[in-house]
Backbone bond lengths (Angstrom), bond angles and torsions (degrees), N, CA, C in turn:
res aa  C-N    CA-C-N  psi(-1)  N-CA   C-N-CA  omega(-1)  CA-C   N-CA-C  phi
1 X - - - 1.427 - - 1.445 111.73 -
2 X 1.277 118.85 -33.34 1.450 122.21 178.10 1.521 114.58 -62.79
3 X 1.377 114.28 -43.32 1.433 119.50 174.60 1.505 114.00 -61.90
4 X 1.319 118.45 -39.46 1.506 119.98 173.57 1.520 109.19 -63.10
5 X 1.246 124.14 -49.03 1.501 126.54 178.19 1.544 113.14 -57.54
6 X 1.253 116.01 -45.35 1.477 120.11 171.44 1.461 115.59 -58.50
7 X 1.328 115.72 -48.06 1.437 123.22 177.80 1.518 112.96 -60.19
8 X 1.327 115.42 -44.56 1.423 124.08 179.02 1.505 109.82 -63.13
9 X 1.384 118.04 -46.89 1.438 123.55 177.87 1.603 110.71 -58.55
10 X 1.279 115.41 -43.61 1.494 116.42 179.92 1.542 114.05 -67.33
11 X 1.390 114.71 -32.08 1.482 116.52 177.45 1.577 107.95 -74.07
12 X 1.254 117.52 -38.44 1.477 117.29 176.41 1.517 114.26 -62.68
13 X 1.305 118.70 -40.63 1.398 124.75 175.29 1.527 110.10 -60.23
14 X 1.295 114.46 -45.95 1.539 118.27 -178.52 1.497 109.60 -65.21
15 X 1.242 120.58 -40.07 1.496 124.88 179.51 1.542 109.43 -66.32
16 X 1.323 116.38 -43.41 1.482 117.25 -178.25 1.615 107.39 -69.22
17 X 1.284 119.06 -33.53 1.463 120.27 -178.44 1.503 108.69 -66.85
18 X 1.412 116.95 -38.33 1.506 119.23 178.73 1.657 107.77 -71.35
19 X 1.312 115.41 -37.56 1.437 114.42 178.24 1.617 111.84 -64.55
20 X 1.323 116.52 -36.02 1.384 117.22 -179.21 1.575 109.60 -68.20
21 X 1.315 118.50 -34.99 1.397 125.89 174.49 1.490 111.40 -58.56
22 X 1.390 117.30 -41.67 1.411 118.08 -178.90 1.505 110.05 -74.81
23 X 1.339 122.54 -35.98 1.393 129.42 179.31 1.555 112.11 -65.11
24 X 1.350 113.62 -32.84 1.482 113.85 176.54 1.435 112.60 -80.36
25 X 1.242 120.57 -13.95 1.513 122.48 170.06 1.472 110.07 97.91
26 X 1.228 122.48 26.88 1.550 120.89 -178.31 1.554 104.03 -73.66
27 X 1.291 114.57 161.56 1.441 120.46 175.61 1.474 110.49 -64.33
28 X 1.345 117.78 146.45 1.447 121.66 175.37 1.569 110.17 -67.80
29 X 1.291 112.01 155.40 1.547 115.25 176.27 1.486 108.92 -65.95
30 X 1.313 117.54 134.41 1.442 125.30 -177.68 1.533 109.83 -125.13
31 X 1.406 111.61 152.24 1.454 115.82 179.34 1.507 111.52 -77.91
32 X 1.236 117.73 163.64 1.452 123.96 178.34 1.558 110.27 -79.05
33 X 1.267 115.73 152.98 1.460 118.28 178.20 1.550 112.78 -71.12
34 X 1.245 115.77 129.73 1.483 118.52 -178.03 1.411 122.80 78.34
35 X 1.266 116.60 22.13 1.467 122.72 -177.33 1.575 112.96 -58.03
36 X 1.318 116.68 -49.51 1.465 120.12 177.69 1.542 111.42 -76.76
37 X 1.333 116.34 -29.61 1.411 118.78 -179.13 1.562 114.54 -69.98
38 X 1.317 114.24 -26.99 1.449 117.94 172.77 1.491 113.06 -63.62
39 X 1.343 116.70 -26.49 1.444 123.17 177.85 1.483 110.64 -82.24
40 X 1.312 118.77 -12.17 1.461 124.37 -171.89 1.543 112.70 86.89
41 X 1.274 115.39 17.63 1.539 121.66 175.26 1.470 111.48 -107.69
42 X 1.320 116.78 148.59 1.441 124.26 178.10 1.484 107.84 -112.05
43 X 1.352 119.21 145.77 1.474 124.31 -176.84 1.586 101.96 -81.47
44 X 1.365 111.67 126.57 1.414 117.02 176.82 1.535 115.39 -72.44
45 X 1.263 119.08 -27.78 1.443 123.77 -174.69 1.505 110.47 -84.72
46 X 1.336 119.64 -19.71 1.450 122.99 -177.14 1.497 111.63 79.46
47 X 1.315 116.80 179.58 1.494 121.23 -173.66 1.576 102.21 -119.59
48 X 1.417 112.43 138.64 1.397 117.98 168.88 1.468 111.64 -71.53
49 X 1.384 116.60 -43.15 1.479 119.14 179.27 1.562 106.16 -127.38
50 X 1.318 119.87 88.59 1.478 118.92 178.53 1.471 110.57 -65.67
51 X 1.332 113.69 152.75 1.437 120.62 177.88 1.582 107.60 -68.98
52 X 1.303 113.81 165.53 1.549 116.44 -176.90 1.544 112.75 -60.01
53 X 1.332 119.83 -39.79 1.377 122.45 177.76 1.522 113.42 -59.52
54 X 1.367 119.40 -47.30 1.384 128.84 -178.66 1.547 109.57 -62.56
55 X 1.395 109.54 -45.43 1.488 116.91 179.28 1.540 109.82 -57.39
56 X 1.273 116.49 -51.80 1.515 122.57 178.89 1.624 108.96 -52.10
57 X 1.278 112.56 -46.89 1.506 116.19 -173.10 1.539 106.15 -71.13
58 X 1.344 122.14 -34.87 1.403 120.52 -178.98 1.567 109.16 -71.95
59 X 1.332 116.29 -38.16 1.476 119.07 175.96 1.476 111.11 -64.97
60 X 1.259 120.64 -42.97 1.571 123.99 178.26 1.578 111.99 -64.92
61 X 1.224 116.58 -38.96 1.476 122.17 177.77 1.583 109.42 -68.77
62 X 1.240 113.41 -37.69 1.591 113.62 177.67 1.454 112.21 -72.48
63 X 1.350 121.45 -29.73 1.454 127.60 173.56 1.578 109.97 -67.19
64 X 1.337 113.69 -41.07 1.414 115.49 -179.93 1.503 114.31 -67.63
65 X 1.389 115.80 -32.09 1.520 120.68 -177.79 1.428 108.02 -68.69
66 X 1.319 122.64 -24.96 1.496 124.65 -175.95 1.502 107.51 -82.69
């Protein structure tokens, strides 16, 4: 029973710490640029706000297509 209570307390403290981070207004956790691309995969859905490196690649590939 002690292990359960300690585990539960640790989880509650972790959740409270994350909630405080949200309340303080910190930026949400974001993924790194090119996560799937490093594996050789492309995102099917595309990106709403691509990172600068991907945006430059997309612009250079569209110029080459013309």
